[in-house]
N, C-alpha and C positions, 0 to 999 in steps of 0.2 A: 504492500500499499504505498503510494507515493507523501513525503512528509516533506514538511516545507525548512530548509536547512537556512536561508541569509537572507537578508533582501540584497540587490546587486550593488548597493551604494558600498555596500560596507567591505566592500571586497573593493583596495587603492588601484583603480589606472596604474598597469605597467611595472603591478606588483603586487604582493599574498598575501594570504593572509590563514591564517590553518584555524581548525572550528572541530571543537571537541564535539561529538553525543554521546549515549550511551554509549554505543558498541562501538563508537568509531569514528575515525580521529580525519582528519581530511584539510590536507590541502586545500586552496583555493587559486586559483590565476588569473588575470587579466588581463590581456597584454592584444593592442594593439586593438583594442573595443571585443576580443572575442576571448572565452569564458571556460578555463579547462578545469577540472576538481579530479584530483588522485590521492586515493589510499594514502596517511604522511606515512610511508612507513618504505623504505631503502629494500629493493632485495636483496641484496649484498646482506646484511646482516639483520636483519629488522628491526632497526632503529628506528624512531622517531629523525627527521628529517633535517628539524632546526637545531641551532644550538641557542637562539632564543627567541622569546615566542614573536610570532610574526618574521623570522628572519630562515626565509630558502634562497631567496636570488643569490648568482655569484654578485661579483663587486659590476659588471657591466650589465645586469637583471638583464640578458641573455638566456642562464642557464637555471634550473630548482637545482640548488647543491646540499647534496647530503657533508652534516659537518663533521661527519664521525669519520669519515674515509675521503672526503674531499669528490665523492665521485659525480661526474653531470650531467642532468637531464636534461634533454632539448623542453619545451613550452608547450609546442602544440598537441607530442606522440609519447611524454615521460618519455623515452627511451633513453636511456646509458652510451653518451659518451665520450663519456672517459673513466680510468676507474677501474676499482676491482670485478664491476658490473657488467664489465662496456657488451650493450645488444642485449641486454636486459631492460624490461620494461617498470617503471611504475606501472601498480593500479587503478588503474581510471574508472574511475563512479559517474555510472548514467547520470542524464540531471536533468531536465527542463526550465525552463526561464516559463514563471509566467505574471506579467503585468512584470513589478517587478522586484517580483518573491523568484527566490530558485530552491529546487523542488530536485528527491532524490528520493529513491526505491525508496 
């Protein structure tokens, strides 16, 4: 059953935000007007990605960064392009936007 996650306004443009539900930790990334949601879990060690609250992107804002071992993931596909999990992907979270609200399954 779909459930509301957050307002689109809560996710900064060209930035990221962590969202914790009871049963799921999510990283939401907004880049060039597009939204991407991933499970906040590195495929290498299964640890959360951020080093500080809502700090998910590298210095250029071009990749999602795993703070544990420096893996870099593309914003639009969640593919690891650098690091020990090269070629692996972050788990995408299916979503839809209704009005100004992001909904997930």
